[in-house]
MIDO-282787 format. One record per residue (C-alpha): y, x, z; residue in one letter; chain. Coordinates in Angstrom, 3 decimals, always signed. Each point is the difference from the previous one (the first is absolute). Layout:
BEGIN
Y:X:Z:a:A
...
//
This chain:
BEGIN
+118.486:+116.217:+95.463:x:A
-0.914:+3.395:-1.402:x:A
-2.019:+3.142:+0.354:x:A
+1.673:+3.323:+0.736:x:A
-1.122:+3.618:-0.183:x:A
+1.459:+3.491:-0.058:x:A
-0.010:+3.664:+0.987:x:A
+2.423:+2.217:+1.905:x:A
-0.014:+3.838:-0.089:x:A
-3.284:+0.128:-1.882:x:A
-1.720:+3.099:-1.356:x:A
+0.496:-1.348:-3.512:x:A
+2.798:+0.905:-2.395:x:A
+2.564:-2.666:-0.938:x:A
-1.360:+0.053:-3.536:x:A
-3.202:-1.536:+1.356:x:A
+1.800:-2.814:+1.836:x:A
+0.136:-2.581:-2.795:x:A
-3.746:+0.135:-0.654:x:A
-0.822:+0.055:+3.727:x:A
+2.216:-2.950:+0.928:x:A
-1.192:-2.099:-2.917:x:A
-3.562:+0.724:+1.127:x:A
+0.791:-1.031:+3.573:x:A
+1.661:-3.214:-1.135:x:A
-2.734:-0.832:-2.509:x:A
-2.532:+0.052:+2.844:x:A
+1.900:-2.768:+1.794:x:A
+1.270:-1.873:-3.066:x:A
-1.701:-3.199:+1.201:x:A
+2.599:-0.223:+2.786:x:A
+2.902:-0.178:-2.430:x:A
-0.912:-0.883:-3.571:x:A
+3.558:-1.018:-0.990:x:A
+1.567:+3.425:-0.355:x:A
+0.121:+3.602:+1.214:x:A
+2.487:+2.767:+0.592:x:A
+0.441:+3.408:+1.591:x:A
+2.600:+2.560:+1.065:x:A
-0.428:+3.778:+0.351:x:A
+1.760:+3.276:+0.605:x:A
-1.325:+3.502:+0.622:x:A
-1.197:-0.917:+3.517:x:A
-1.365:-3.525:-0.195:x:A
-1.238:-2.817:-2.188:x:A
-0.577:-3.602:+0.968:x:A
-0.375:-3.309:-1.731:x:A
-1.109:-3.605:+0.154:x:A
-1.864:-2.689:-1.870:x:A
+1.711:-3.366:+0.374:x:A
-1.093:-3.565:+0.570:x:A
+3.223:-1.819:-0.913:x:A
+0.710:-2.736:+2.572:x:A
+3.757:+0.176:+0.642:x:A
+2.580:+0.681:-2.725:x:A
-2.712:+0.825:-2.572:x:A
+2.432:+1.373:-2.584:x:A
+2.213:+2.260:+2.129:x:A
-2.238:+1.048:+2.879:x:A
-1.420:+3.090:-1.721:x:A
-1.106:+2.966:+2.127:x:A
+0.578:+2.697:+1.107:x:A
+3.506:-0.955:+1.108:x:A
+2.808:+2.286:+1.195:x:A
+3.376:-0.140:+1.682:x:A
+3.191:+0.461:-2.044:x:A
-0.016:+3.785:+0.422:x:A
-3.752:+0.348:-0.699:x:A
-0.558:+1.862:+3.257:x:A
-2.461:-2.555:+1.375:x:A
-2.930:-1.389:-1.997:x:A
-2.244:-2.841:+1.118:x:A
-3.493:-1.103:-1.027:x:A
-0.834:-3.216:+1.779:x:A
-3.071:-2.188:+0.420:x:A
+0.449:-3.345:+1.707:x:A
+2.322:-2.892:+0.685:x:A
+2.800:-0.343:+2.554:x:A
+0.108:-3.751:+0.505:x:A
+3.409:-0.006:+1.708:x:A
+1.566:+2.155:-2.717:x:A
+2.695:-2.569:-0.826:x:A
+1.295:-0.030:+3.573:x:A
-0.076:+3.812:+0.156:x:A
+1.748:+0.257:-3.354:x:A
+2.853:-2.220:+1.227:x:A
+0.336:+2.115:+3.129:x:A
+0.050:+3.222:-2.033:x:A
+2.557:-1.370:-2.458:x:A
+2.254:-0.885:+2.916:x:A
-0.266:+3.662:+1.025:x:A
+1.131:+1.122:-3.453:x:A
-3.323:+0.615:-1.729:x:A
-0.227:-0.981:-3.675:x:A
-3.043:-1.048:-2.008:x:A
-1.041:+0.222:-3.640:x:A
-3.123:-2.184:+0.212:x:A
-1.169:-3.163:+1.730:x:A
-3.278:+1.440:+1.273:x:A
-0.988:+0.997:+3.512:x:A
-0.748:+3.591:-1.078:x:A
+3.697:+0.803:-0.123:x:A
+0.497:-1.678:+3.376:x:A
-2.544:+2.421:+1.508:x:A
+1.865:+2.989:-1.463:x:A
+3.451:-1.155:+1.100:x:A
-1.293:-0.985:+3.443:x:A
-1.371:+3.514:+0.572:x:A
+3.264:+1.575:-1.181:x:A
+1.945:-2.276:+2.373:x:A
-2.189:-0.029:+3.104:x:A
-2.528:+2.817:-0.442:x:A
-3.374:-0.673:+1.605:x:A
+1.701:-2.769:+2.000:x:A
-0.431:-2.182:-3.078:x:A
-3.780:-0.166:+0.457:x:A
+0.105:-2.387:+2.950:x:A
+2.417:-2.195:-1.954:x:A
-2.541:-0.496:-2.797:x:A
-2.030:-3.199:+0.159:x:A
-2.640:+0.787:-2.565:x:A
-2.957:+2.017:-1.177:x:A
+0.699:+3.416:-1.461:x:A
-0.864:+3.611:-0.610:x:A
+2.644:+2.208:-1.578:x:A
+0.937:+3.570:-0.855:x:A
+3.635:+1.157:+0.152:x:A
+0.942:+3.469:-1.231:x:A
+3.212:+1.805:+0.966:x:A
+0.708:+2.580:-2.739:x:A
+2.616:+1.847:+2.046:x:A
-2.201:+0.551:+3.058:x:A
-3.249:+0.145:-2.018:x:A
-1.286:-2.551:+2.486:x:A
-2.568:-2.740:-0.586:x:A
-0.147:-3.138:+2.138:x:A
-3.130:-2.176:+0.068:x:A
+0.122:-3.325:+1.865:x:A
-2.386:-2.898:+0.605:x:A
+0.475:-3.551:+1.291:x:A
-0.558:-0.965:+3.618:x:A
-3.361:-1.768:-0.470:x:A
-1.531:+2.345:-2.600:x:A
+0.031:-2.593:-2.770:x:A
+0.695:+2.481:-2.795:x:A
-1.942:+3.276:-0.243:x:A
+1.315:+3.538:-0.203:x:A
-2.270:+3.066:-0.013:x:A
+0.939:+3.667:+0.033:x:A
-1.487:+3.489:-0.118:x:A
+1.709:+3.108:+1.360:x:A
-1.203:+3.358:-1.294:x:A
+2.154:+2.886:+1.106:x:A
+3.496:-0.615:-1.361:x:A
-1.221:-2.753:-2.302:x:A
-0.189:-3.713:+0.711:x:A
-1.566:-2.670:-2.209:x:A
+0.398:-3.731:+0.596:x:A
-1.171:-3.221:-1.605:x:A
-0.503:-3.709:+0.649:x:A
-3.733:+0.445:-0.576:x:A
-2.177:+3.058:+0.482:x:A
-1.545:-0.286:-3.467:x:A
+3.272:+1.377:-1.382:x:A
-0.993:+3.394:+1.419:x:A
-2.896:+0.059:-2.472:x:A
+2.629:+0.916:-2.604:x:A
+1.229:+3.119:+1.834:x:A
-1.430:+3.147:-1.628:x:A
-2.473:+1.685:+2.320:x:A
+0.075:-2.724:+2.646:x:A
-3.358:-0.877:+1.558:x:A
-1.095:-2.819:+2.294:x:A
-2.315:+0.599:+2.954:x:A
-1.143:-2.659:+2.453:x:A
+0.718:+0.762:+3.655:x:A
-3.011:-0.667:+2.300:x:A
+2.150:-0.064:+3.146:x:A
+2.342:-2.610:-1.464:x:A
-2.934:-1.990:-1.357:x:A
-1.574:-0.209:+3.455:x:A
+3.296:-1.279:+1.360:x:A
+0.345:-2.538:-2.827:x:A
-3.558:-1.248:+0.473:x:A
+0.444:-0.213:+3.772:x:A
+3.063:-2.239:+0.004:x:A
-0.806:-1.694:-3.368:x:A
+3.139:+1.264:-1.702:x:A
+2.178:+3.094:-0.412:x:A
+2.715:+0.762:+2.511:x:A
+3.582:+0.046:-1.325:x:A
-0.095:+3.646:-1.124:x:A
-3.630:+0.154:-1.193:x:A
-1.382:-0.127:-3.540:x:A
-3.599:+1.208:+0.281:x:A
+0.829:+3.045:-2.161:x:A
+0.807:+3.508:+1.190:x:A
+3.594:+1.066:-0.418:x:A
+1.292:-3.423:-1.066:x:A
+2.060:-1.957:+2.533:x:A
+1.380:-3.505:+0.089:x:A
+3.571:-0.337:+1.202:x:A
-0.404:-2.257:+3.051:x:A
+1.608:-3.416:+0.245:x:A
+3.527:+0.015:+1.415:x:A
+0.549:+3.709:-0.732:x:A
+2.000:+2.199:-2.331:x:A
-0.498:+3.624:-0.948:x:A
+2.495:+2.721:-0.893:x:A
-1.202:+2.933:-2.135:x:A
+2.402:+2.927:-0.320:x:A
-0.542:+3.748:-0.461:x:A
-3.747:-0.523:+0.058:x:A
+0.074:-1.718:+3.405:x:A
-0.931:-3.633:+0.680:x:A
+1.501:-1.887:+2.935:x:A
-1.205:-3.469:+1.048:x:A
+2.201:-2.692:+1.558:x:A
-0.892:-3.397:+1.431:x:A
+2.572:-2.722:-0.561:x:A
-2.030:-3.037:+1.113:x:A
-2.316:-0.480:+2.970:x:A
-2.135:-3.070:+0.427:x:A
+0.835:-2.204:+2.950:x:A
-0.813:-3.547:+1.012:x:A
+2.747:-0.928:+2.413:x:A
+2.749:-2.377:-1.058:x:A
+3.426:-0.987:+1.290:x:A
-0.205:-3.354:-1.804:x:A
+0.270:-2.822:+2.495:x:A
-2.426:-2.926:-0.312:x:A
+0.997:-3.153:+1.869:x:A
-3.168:-2.048:-0.436:x:A
-2.845:-0.631:-2.409:x:A
+2.137:-2.066:-2.361:x:A
+2.488:+2.864:-0.190:x:A
-2.845:+2.439:-0.688:x:A
-1.338:-2.120:-2.860:x:A
+3.465:-0.364:-1.523:x:A
+0.678:+3.741:+0.135:x:A
-3.402:+0.834:-1.514:x:A
+0.639:-2.406:-2.882:x:A
+3.509:+1.223:-0.728:x:A
-0.848:+3.701:+0.289:x:A
-2.938:-0.241:-2.372:x:A
+2.019:-2.146:-2.388:x:A
+2.707:+2.672:-0.158:x:A
-2.606:+2.721:-0.524:x:A
-1.607:-1.802:-2.935:x:A
+3.418:-0.713:-1.536:x:A
+0.845:+3.715:+0.065:x:A
-3.292:+0.888:-1.679:x:A
+0.561:-2.475:-2.806:x:A
+2.906:+2.112:-1.259:x:A
-1.176:+1.071:-3.419:x:A
+0.935:-0.073:-3.661:x:A
-3.622:-0.850:-0.881:x:A
-2.411:-2.726:+1.111:x:A
-1.394:+0.170:+3.559:x:A
-3.428:-1.450:+0.848:x:A
-2.071:-0.281:+3.185:x:A
-3.488:+1.198:+0.953:x:A
-1.682:-2.973:+1.666:x:A
-2.959:+0.884:+2.230:x:A
-0.799:-3.395:+1.528:x:A
+1.292:+0.928:+3.454:x:A
+3.135:-1.037:+1.848:x:A
+2.050:+3.153:-0.688:x:A
+0.041:-0.053:-3.796:x:A
+0.303:-3.803:+0.086:x:A
+3.256:+0.319:+1.966:x:A
+1.306:+2.580:-2.463:x:A
-0.922:-2.209:-2.970:x:A
+1.663:-3.059:+1.558:x:A
+3.223:+1.888:+0.729:x:A
+0.022:+1.643:-3.430:x:A
-0.311:-3.371:-1.694:x:A
+2.737:-1.444:+2.233:x:A
+2.464:+2.779:-0.851:x:A
-0.936:+0.152:-3.683:x:A
+0.548:-3.731:-0.428:x:A
-2.579:-0.058:-2.753:x:A
-3.690:+0.578:-0.538:x:A
-1.239:+3.503:+0.792:x:A
-3.159:+1.838:-1.027:x:A
-2.691:+0.557:+2.638:x:A
-3.027:+2.277:-0.369:x:A
-3.285:+0.113:+1.916:x:A
-3.464:+1.520:+0.027:x:A
-3.050:-2.238:+0.331:x:A
-3.598:+1.061:+0.537:x:A
-3.409:-1.097:-1.201:x:A
-1.205:+0.737:+3.541:x:A
+1.120:-2.957:+2.149:x:A
+0.326:+2.053:+3.200:x:A
+2.995:+1.822:-1.522:x:A
+1.569:-2.867:-1.936:x:A
+3.216:-1.805:+1.022:x:A
+0.642:-1.871:-3.225:x:A
+0.130:-3.414:+1.703:x:A
+2.970:+1.012:+2.171:x:A
+1.657:+1.816:-2.891:x:A
-0.089:-3.176:-2.096:x:A
+1.376:-2.097:+2.879:x:A
+3.052:+2.245:+0.325:x:A
+0.514:+0.328:-3.755:x:A
-0.078:-3.777:-0.379:x:A
+2.358:-0.518:+2.948:x:A
+2.678:+2.327:-1.409:x:A
-0.701:-0.841:-3.650:x:A
-0.565:+3.589:-1.137:x:A
-1.414:+1.296:-3.257:x:A
-3.210:+1.253:+1.569:x:A
-2.347:+2.568:-1.490:x:A
-3.144:+1.488:+1.549:x:A
-2.186:+3.007:-0.771:x:A
-3.621:-0.949:+0.703:x:A
-1.942:+2.944:+1.420:x:A
-3.710:+0.598:-0.458:x:A
-2.114:+2.854:+1.323:x:A
+0.041:+1.566:-3.469:x:A
+3.816:+0.041:-0.044:x:A
+0.138:+2.015:+3.217:x:A
-2.667:+2.442:-1.135:x:A
+1.615:+0.501:-3.397:x:A
+3.614:+0.409:+1.132:x:A
-0.624:+2.045:+3.148:x:A
+0.398:+3.504:-1.528:x:A
+3.364:-0.856:-1.559:x:A
+1.210:-1.637:+3.218:x:A
-1.052:+3.060:+2.035:x:A
+1.846:+2.245:-2.451:x:A
+3.191:-1.953:+0.648:x:A
-0.597:-0.245:+3.770:x:A
-0.523:+3.789:+0.335:x:A
-1.137:-0.314:+3.634:x:A
-3.472:-1.035:+1.310:x:A
-0.244:-3.710:+0.858:x:A
-2.384:-1.671:+2.434:x:A
-0.429:-3.228:-1.957:x:A
+0.033:-1.229:-3.609:x:A
+2.791:-2.572:+0.473:x:A
+2.508:+2.176:-1.877:x:A
-1.993:-0.327:-3.240:x:A
+0.662:-3.750:-0.491:x:A
+3.689:+0.687:+0.678:x:A
-0.056:+2.562:-2.800:x:A
-1.381:-2.672:-2.338:x:A
+2.488:-2.590:+1.268:x:A
+2.981:+2.232:-0.768:x:A
-1.350:+0.440:-3.527:x:A
-0.016:-3.786:-0.438:x:A
+3.495:-0.237:+1.483:x:A
+1.461:+2.493:-2.467:x:A
-1.827:-1.619:-2.915:x:A
+1.772:-3.241:+0.953:x:A
+3.361:+1.737:-0.337:x:A
+0.782:+0.242:+3.741:x:A
+0.875:+3.421:+1.409:x:A
+1.330:-0.888:+3.471:x:A
-2.013:-1.858:+2.619:x:A
+0.450:-0.958:+3.658:x:A
-2.892:+0.172:+2.460:x:A
-0.774:-0.604:+3.671:x:A
-0.803:+3.529:+1.202:x:A
+1.457:+0.874:+3.386:x:A
-0.223:-3.480:+1.532:x:A
-3.051:+0.703:+2.149:x:A
+1.490:+3.224:+1.327:x:A
+3.347:-1.620:+0.841:x:A
-1.249:-3.336:+1.371:x:A
-3.240:+1.225:+1.672:x:A
-2.358:-1.638:-2.484:x:A
-3.075:+2.194:+0.424:x:A
-2.805:-0.606:+2.497:x:A
+0.667:+3.574:+1.131:x:A
+3.149:-1.121:+1.831:x:A
-1.767:-2.842:+1.830:x:A
-2.890:+2.288:+0.859:x:A
+2.412:+2.568:+1.428:x:A
+1.563:-2.630:+2.275:x:A
-3.376:-1.158:+1.272:x:A
-1.484:+3.478:+0.448:x:A
+3.108:+1.037:+1.914:x:A
-0.473:-2.846:+2.502:x:A
-3.805:-0.061:-0.050:x:A
-0.705:+1.580:+3.383:x:A
+2.420:-2.342:+1.786:x:A
-1.342:-3.263:-1.461:x:A
-2.689:-2.239:+1.517:x:A
-3.186:-0.238:-2.053:x:A
+0.601:-3.629:-1.022:x:A
+3.495:+0.851:-1.277:x:A
-1.410:+2.896:-2.038:x:A
-2.543:-2.307:-1.609:x:A
+2.617:-2.646:-0.738:x:A
+2.285:+2.494:-1.700:x:A
-2.831:+1.386:-2.119:x:A
-0.758:-3.539:-1.190:x:A
+3.652:-0.463:-0.914:x:A
+0.028:+3.314:-1.849:x:A
-3.207:-0.613:-1.903:x:A
-0.652:-3.746:-0.343:x:A
-2.643:+0.729:-2.627:x:A
-2.236:+1.443:+2.746:x:A
-0.996:-3.547:+0.902:x:A
-2.133:+0.113:-3.126:x:A
-2.012:+2.864:+1.458:x:A
-0.325:-0.392:+3.741:x:A
+0.041:+1.781:+3.310:x:A
-1.690:+3.115:-1.354:x:A
+2.987:+0.849:-2.193:x:A
+2.489:-0.696:+2.777:x:A
-2.007:+2.227:+2.318:x:A
+0.193:+2.844:-2.508:x:A
+3.758:-0.427:-0.297:x:A
+0.352:-0.106:+3.766:x:A
-1.831:+3.295:+0.273:x:A
+2.165:+1.562:-2.694:x:A
+3.218:-1.099:+1.672:x:A
-1.261:+1.279:+3.340:x:A
-0.722:+3.387:-1.569:x:A
+3.466:+0.242:-1.542:x:A
+2.075:-1.499:+2.806:x:A
+1.144:+3.487:+0.975:x:A
+1.816:+2.511:-2.194:x:A
-2.201:+2.872:-1.142:x:A
+2.308:+1.467:-2.669:x:A
+3.506:+0.525:+1.442:x:A
+2.540:-2.174:-1.793:x:A
-2.600:-1.501:-2.354:x:A
-1.355:-2.758:+2.254:x:A
+0.690:-2.798:-2.479:x:A
-1.907:+1.701:-2.831:x:A
-3.002:+1.419:+1.841:x:A
-2.301:-2.807:-1.167:x:A
+1.029:+0.557:-3.619:x:A
-0.466:+3.725:+0.262:x:A
-3.675:-0.476:+0.865:x:A
-0.671:-0.901:-3.633:x:A
+2.129:+2.936:-1.000:x:A
-2.095:+2.388:+2.071:x:A
-3.050:-1.057:-2.006:x:A
+1.793:+0.726:-3.284:x:A
+1.104:+3.467:+1.150:x:A
-3.648:+1.035:-0.004:x:A
+0.370:+0.357:-3.777:x:A
+1.990:+3.191:+0.530:x:A
-1.661:+3.158:+1.294:x:A
+1.393:+1.387:+3.219:x:A
-0.834:+2.758:+2.432:x:A
+0.071:-2.554:+2.795:x:A
+3.435:+0.993:+1.270:x:A
+2.135:-1.932:-2.452:x:A
+1.594:-3.161:+1.405:x:A
+0.746:-2.550:-2.744:x:A
+2.653:-1.605:+2.214:x:A
+1.901:+3.175:+0.861:x:A
+2.634:-0.677:-2.673:x:A
+0.688:-3.568:+1.059:x:A
+0.246:+1.119:+3.638:x:A
+2.555:+2.582:-1.111:x:A
+1.879:-2.698:-1.928:x:A
+0.426:-2.332:+2.967:x:A
+0.972:+2.951:+2.150:x:A
+2.844:+0.826:-2.376:x:A
+1.769:-3.313:+0.677:x:A
+1.710:+0.135:+3.372:x:A
+0.345:-3.778:+0.192:x:A
-3.658:-0.793:-0.677:x:A
-1.181:+0.457:+3.584:x:A
+2.624:-2.458:+1.236:x:A
-1.332:-2.808:-2.197:x:A
-2.278:-2.791:+1.153:x:A
-3.643:+0.023:-1.083:x:A
+0.709:-2.546:-2.743:x:A
+3.073:+1.891:-1.205:x:A
-2.068:+3.182:-0.194:x:A
-2.517:-1.929:-2.084:x:A
+2.818:-1.096:-2.333:x:A
+1.325:+3.546:-0.243:x:A
-3.449:+1.273:-0.964:x:A
-0.453:-2.747:-2.602:x:A
+3.323:+0.796:-1.674:x:A
-0.689:+3.738:+0.036:x:A
-3.620:-0.168:-1.172:x:A
-1.620:-2.945:-1.769:x:A
+3.194:-1.684:-1.248:x:A
+1.677:+3.024:-1.580:x:A
-3.161:+1.971:-0.757:x:A
-2.090:-2.767:-1.572:x:A
+1.490:-3.500:-0.253:x:A
+3.369:+1.026:-1.461:x:A
-1.365:+2.866:-2.060:x:A
-3.649:-0.029:-1.101:x:A
-0.285:-3.785:+0.002:x:A
+3.647:-0.680:-0.787:x:A
+2.513:+2.252:-1.724:x:A
-2.452:+2.239:-1.903:x:A
-1.955:-2.942:-1.377:x:A
+3.150:-1.851:-1.074:x:A
+1.742:+3.005:-1.524:x:A
-3.190:+0.973:-1.823:x:A
+1.081:-2.729:-2.439:x:A
+3.758:+0.239:+0.455:x:A
+0.392:-2.823:+2.549:x:A
+2.370:+0.392:+2.961:x:A
-1.118:-1.457:+3.322:x:A
+2.668:-1.238:+2.492:x:A
-0.821:-0.976:+3.574:x:A
+2.360:-2.417:+1.814:x:A
-1.793:+0.500:+3.328:x:A
+1.053:+3.674:-0.071:x:A
+3.681:-0.833:+0.380:x:A
+1.491:+1.616:+3.158:x:A
+1.454:-3.382:+1.017:x:A
-3.460:-1.593:-0.230:x:A
-1.474:+2.718:+2.201:x:A
+2.799:-0.637:+2.492:x:A
-0.507:-3.777:+0.193:x:A
-3.743:+0.509:+0.321:x:A
+0.571:+2.386:+2.915:x:A
+2.328:-2.551:+1.610:x:A
-2.487:-2.889:-0.267:x:A
-3.476:+1.570:+0.287:x:A
-1.996:-1.257:+3.004:x:A
+2.828:-2.370:+0.854:x:A
-0.954:-3.640:+0.632:x:A
-3.726:+0.785:-0.350:x:A
-2.619:+2.440:+1.284:x:A
-0.815:+1.704:-3.298:x:A
-3.406:-1.645:-0.422:x:A
+1.018:-1.883:-3.154:x:A
+1.095:+2.586:-2.482:x:A
+3.486:-0.430:-1.475:x:A
+0.454:-3.417:+1.619:x:A
+3.807:+0.009:-0.176:x:A
-0.021:+1.233:-3.590:x:A
-2.385:-2.794:-0.969:x:A
+1.994:-2.668:+1.809:x:A
+3.234:+1.170:-1.601:x:A
-1.327:-1.065:-3.414:x:A
-2.368:-2.817:+0.937:x:A
+1.998:-2.641:-1.851:x:A
+0.234:+2.054:-3.181:x:A
-3.630:+0.907:-0.658:x:A
-3.413:-1.724:-0.077:x:A
-1.458:-0.475:+3.485:x:A
-3.273:+1.576:-1.144:x:A
+1.875:+3.254:-0.608:x:A
+2.235:-0.162:+3.073:x:A
-2.989:-0.595:+2.306:x:A
-2.409:+2.392:-1.700:x:A
-1.205:+2.848:+2.184:x:A
+0.643:+3.543:-1.108:x:A
-2.231:+0.707:-3.004:x:A
+0.070:+3.753:-0.712:x:A
+0.246:+0.783:-3.683:x:A
-3.292:+1.634:-0.969:x:A
-2.104:+0.592:-3.097:x:A
-3.682:+0.818:-0.546:x:A
-0.754:+3.586:+0.958:x:A
-3.439:+1.600:-0.174:x:A
-1.756:-3.012:-1.531:x:A
+2.229:+0.117:-3.097:x:A
-0.897:+3.617:-0.750:x:A
-3.683:-0.308:+0.834:x:A
-0.333:-3.120:-2.154:x:A
+1.778:+1.519:-3.010:x:A
-1.010:+3.661:+0.495:x:A
+2.709:+1.407:-2.308:x:A
-0.594:+3.350:-1.651:x:A
+2.462:+1.839:+2.237:x:A
-2.199:-0.660:+3.053:x:A
-1.846:+3.120:-1.139:x:A
+2.726:+1.778:+1.943:x:A
-1.820:-1.275:+3.113:x:A
-3.575:-0.420:-1.217:x:A
-0.315:+3.490:-1.466:x:A
-0.649:+2.873:+2.401:x:A
+1.651:+2.293:-2.541:x:A
+3.208:-2.020:+0.148:x:A
-0.026:-0.265:+3.791:x:A
-0.235:+3.785:+0.196:x:A
+3.429:+0.140:-1.638:x:A
+1.467:-1.310:+3.274:x:A
-0.481:+3.112:+2.190:x:A
+1.392:-1.655:+3.129:x:A
-2.323:-3.019:-0.218:x:A
-2.768:-0.639:+2.520:x:A
-2.647:-0.393:-2.707:x:A
-2.774:-1.173:+2.301:x:A
+2.089:-2.794:+1.496:x:A
+1.332:-1.001:-3.438:x:A
-3.512:-0.218:-1.492:x:A
-1.319:-2.071:+2.907:x:A
+2.929:-2.395:-0.333:x:A
-0.370:-0.355:-3.770:x:A
-3.743:-0.569:+0.291:x:A
+0.495:-2.768:+2.558:x:A
+2.666:-1.736:-2.065:x:A
-2.174:-0.032:-3.096:x:A
-3.167:-1.163:+1.747:x:A
+1.345:-2.552:+2.503:x:A
+1.261:-3.533:-0.562:x:A
+3.823:-0.336:+0.250:x:A
-0.166:-2.185:+3.112:x:A
-1.599:+2.907:+1.879:x:A
+2.760:+2.454:-0.847:x:A
+2.493:+0.412:+2.826:x:A
+3.777:+0.093:-0.342:x:A
+0.105:+3.676:+0.888:x:A
-2.665:+0.812:-2.614:x:A
+1.909:-1.915:-2.679:x:A
+3.161:+1.796:+0.993:x:A
-1.661:+3.418:-0.037:x:A
-1.492:-0.607:-3.439:x:A
+3.421:-0.880:-1.406:x:A
+1.490:+3.166:+1.488:x:A
-2.818:+2.087:-1.486:x:A
+0.402:-1.553:-3.440:x:A
+3.779:+0.499:+0.074:x:A
-0.304:+3.640:+1.073:x:A
-2.506:+0.706:-2.778:x:A
+2.182:-1.691:-2.641:x:A
+3.138:+1.823:+1.128:x:A
-1.845:+3.297:-0.092:x:A
-1.157:-0.765:-3.539:x:A
+3.422:-1.090:-1.211:x:A
+2.360:+2.378:+1.794:x:A
-1.998:+3.057:+1.047:x:A
-2.367:+0.211:-2.988:x:A
+2.644:-1.629:-2.269:x:A
-2.487:-2.162:-1.830:x:A
+0.991:-3.422:-1.255:x:A
-1.542:-3.393:+0.525:x:A
+1.008:-2.808:-2.322:x:A
+3.754:+0.005:-0.601:x:A
+0.559:+2.928:+2.374:x:A
-0.833:+2.575:-2.687:x:A
+3.657:-0.017:-1.073:x:A
+3.057:+0.844:+2.054:x:A
+1.859:-2.754:-1.790:x:A
+2.730:-0.197:-2.609:x:A
+3.614:+0.820:+0.813:x:A
+2.245:-3.091:-0.242:x:A
+3.015:+0.226:-2.348:x:A
+2.187:+2.959:+1.000:x:A
+3.429:-1.475:+0.792:x:A
+1.682:+2.947:+1.688:x:A
-0.548:+3.754:-0.126:x:A
+2.584:+2.269:+1.619:x:A
-0.044:+3.817:-0.067:x:A
+2.718:+1.022:+2.439:x:A
-0.155:+3.629:-1.132:x:A
+1.612:-0.967:-3.283:x:A
+1.319:-3.468:+0.937:x:A
-1.996:-1.421:-2.897:x:A
-0.943:-3.592:+0.623:x:A
-0.790:-3.259:-1.721:x:A
//
């Protein structure tokens, strides 16, 4: 795991390159504290900071082919690199190292962009062809690893994190109101969005070619949820789920350093922990967050799993004050506005993990998207059939969806019935499954001034229209597609996942994001049941291996205290919201709406604050902090420094062939 950055055809002279690239890499030094390196000529400079996981001694970057025509800076892990290496060696390719970085280089030289679909992993890389003066940028199929770029005339800048651009002389950040409205509307950025003008994210499953000042985009992977895998019966389904996940975990345990597991208390991470322990054959380290607020705490289930597998278990206990104190630093690493505070505890957990000497962890992200674990999928099924169902059947299904409603009564069921009736027909073409969710998003978009004509969902409508296979999918498959393209890649894998882990030099690996796992999920979903019990087959596949209390536990979304934590602690940086002078520094902000919201949150008891108000407050706070940190370039806590460059292990000036 690493961080990469560079420039091609910039306005700067080559004499400036060493100071510029070391500045870029210093800004993202947290991603790779084990070493750094760069390569340059008169047209380009690029480099990396390295988190040494495979072949720690020899896997120094940048790396080149024998003739030094091609140079690679690589961030990620290719889990099937050993199999690919054997295949490449059989084709005559030779290797100097034992790391997957060299496999990526040789695979591109052998197969070109055809290698990308062969990679089972998480990656973002830059490959420069000195002869053609051509830069290739590529990103993994699920958007696990980040890669941002800026094109200005004949110049192109790229980096694993946007904060690297702070080191470019004359570069300025400006928040983009149109993108912000889109982000607030759908809760998360779309694959190419960043929230800043002029800065783009390379979308998942794409690669970019930059040559002669022109950028060309190519898609090498398209999401689909059909499978040719044959399932004979339920027993066969359970066996294939077990074996596929077991293989996926085994691949992700390939490492020359210790691998731990993030244990949430739910079924997904419990399965990963069980399989990791089984393959390791010895005790493993597990890490969790616990909360002082019981409504967010899953420590009981975490302990049950840890005791069952015999792990060395460590937990980071989270109080309101922890969230309030660490939020600015977590936002600085996230770089994109978030709708909840749950990423902050993950930032603190990764700090604990690294302090314990573990820099690779496995986690359960991607399970709900693959195996239909969210209520959203069940709701989509019911809403789709709503108008054809008798009233008693509707009521029965609502009870099965929401058994907790028995604690409230007919009034709550009546409200749900009315809501489902209202949304039983599609109002937003192609977005039927997410229309309920987007209602909260519409409320949040009121933070951003508009002339009344702007549609916050125009970009996502354009996105689904760009995939020719989307319209042929079922309603549930469309819901999956949207989850992978929005909340999974834009928030769960990034803001809450990769950025928080790499903030402290911890690599996150996700066994449920293996292509074979997605395939077996597609082959078994909604088979042998009606979809009303989320992930039933996945749970049954591991029933004998895990505590029944965890296997039978209903989906418990990972959450953390939002507004109440900040109101209770009232940290100094809240002046960014409480001061009219500070609010005026956000020219695109609807000041009247923002003030009314803030006043309500600070004068109303937490139990009277709605989900959409909590969400909107978190967006507002994030936008204000990002403006302070990136646009105004003012530090908060540890963000005052761009970081310290890790030991320089390789510096190559191709103009003179000087290198060390």
